[in-house]
C-alpha positions in Angstrom: -33.8 -58.0 -14.6 -35.8 -56.1 -11.9 -34.6 -58.5 -9.4 -30.9 -58.1 -10.3 -31.3 -54.3 -10.2 -32.7 -54.6 -6.6 -29.9 -56.8 -5.6 -27.4 -54.5 -7.1 -28.7 -51.5 -5.3 -28.8 -53.4 -2.0 -25.3 -54.5 -2.5 -24.1 -50.9 -3.2 -26.0 -49.5 -0.2 -24.6 -52.0 2.1 -21.1 -51.6 0.9 -20.7 -48.0 0.6 -18.2 -46.1 2.7 -19.4 -44.5 5.9 -20.4 -40.8 5.3 -17.8 -38.2 6.7 -19.1 -36.6 9.8 -18.7 -32.8 10.3 -15.9 -33.8 13.0 -13.9 -35.7 10.3 -13.9 -32.7 8.0 -14.4 -29.7 9.9 -11.3 -28.0 11.3 -11.8 -27.4 15.1 -10.4 -24.1 16.2 -10.7 -22.1 19.4 -11.5 -18.3 19.2 -10.4 -16.1 22.2 -12.4 -12.8 22.5 -13.4 -10.0 24.6 -16.9 -10.5 25.9 -17.9 -7.2 24.5 -16.6 -7.5 21.0 -19.5 -7.8 18.2 -17.2 -8.1 15.3 -15.5 -11.1 16.9 -19.0 -12.7 17.1 -19.6 -12.0 13.4 -16.0 -13.6 12.7 -17.1 -16.7 14.6 -20.3 -16.8 12.6 -18.3 -16.4 9.4 -16.0 -19.4 10.5 -19.0 -21.8 11.2 -20.6 -20.9 7.8 -17.4 -21.9 6.2 -17.4 -25.2 7.9 -15.2 -24.7 10.9 -16.2 -26.2 14.4 -15.6 -23.2 16.9 -15.1 -23.3 20.5 -15.5 -19.6 21.8 -13.7 -18.5 25.0 -14.6 -15.0 26.4 -11.8 -13.6 28.1 -11.4 -10.6 30.3 -7.7 -10.2 29.6 -6.9 -10.7 25.9 -3.2 -9.3 26.6 -2.5 -12.5 28.4 -3.7 -14.7 25.3 -1.6 -12.8 22.8 1.4 -13.3 25.3 0.7 -16.9 25.6 0.8 -17.4 21.8 3.8 -14.8 21.4 1.8 -12.4 19.2 3.9 -9.3 18.4 2.3 -6.2 19.4 2.5 -4.4 16.1 0.3 -7.2 14.4 -2.3 -8.0 17.0 -6.0 -7.6 16.4 -9.2 -8.0 18.6 -9.3 -11.9 18.8 -7.1 -14.9 18.5 -8.0 -18.1 16.7 -6.1 -21.2 17.7 -5.6 -24.5 16.0 -3.4 -27.0 17.7 -0.3 -24.7 18.8 -1.0 -22.3 15.7 -2.2 -18.9 16.4 -4.2 -16.9 13.8 -4.7 -13.2 14.8 -7.6 -11.0 13.7 -10.1 -11.2 10.7 -8.3 -13.6 8.3 -10.1 -14.8 5.4 -10.7 -18.5 5.5 -8.5 -19.4 2.4 -5.6 -17.9 4.2 -6.5 -19.8 7.4 -6.7 -23.1 5.5 -3.6 -22.6 3.6 -1.6 -21.9 6.9 -3.1 -24.8 8.7 -2.2 -27.2 5.9 1.4 -25.9 5.8 2.6 -23.6 8.6 6.3 -24.1 7.6 8.3 -22.6 10.5 5.7 -20.0 11.5 4.1 -19.9 15.0 1.1 -18.0 13.6 -0.3 -15.6 10.9 -2.0 -12.3 11.5 -4.2 -9.6 9.8 -3.5 -6.7 12.0 -6.1 -4.3 13.2 -9.8 -4.7 11.9 -9.8 -3.7 8.3 -13.2 -2.7 6.6 -14.6 -5.5 4.6 -12.6 -8.3 6.2 -14.6 -11.3 7.3 -16.8 -10.2 10.3 -16.1 -6.5 9.8 -18.5 -4.1 8.2 -17.7 -1.9 5.3 -16.0 -2.2 1.8 -12.5 -3.8 1.2 -10.4 -0.7 0.5 -7.4 -2.7 -0.8 -5.5 -5.9 -0.5 -5.1 -7.6 2.9 -1.6 -8.1 3.9 -1.4 -11.4 6.0 1.9 -11.6 8.1 3.5 -14.7 9.4 5.5 -14.7 12.8 7.8 -16.8 14.9 10.7 -16.2 17.3 12.8 -14.7 14.6 10.5 -11.9 13.7 7.6 -10.8 11.3 7.4 -11.2 7.4 4.7 -10.9 4.8 2.9 -14.4 4.4 0.4 -13.4 1.6 -1.7 -10.6 0.1 -5.3 -11.2 -0.6 
């Protein structure tokens, strides 16, 4: 019986599917941020802890990035996260990022405007629900509330 067990274990080891690598499962995003923004660095660390692969690009002119991704002025924040051609603006919780990345519908992006206390990467205590907005060429509307 011992020999059969060894053969079975060997068979299972040799025929197991390859392990998923981090690049197979981790969303790859680019975060554009100002060189001097500390909260952006905290947000990037949060994304990495949550399993994202993050390329960080420091920009001296964030206004150009906001314009490139058509992010309306009234919902802008300190940094912009890009996934493919989707823009995600501000300190958005990972649950909202993942949901949007899986099903963007007709939106060009989502945003959590400003820098709300208690949001990922920001100090302080969350003061109330976060309203996440979606935007496209037709305007801005509420996407979700967390």
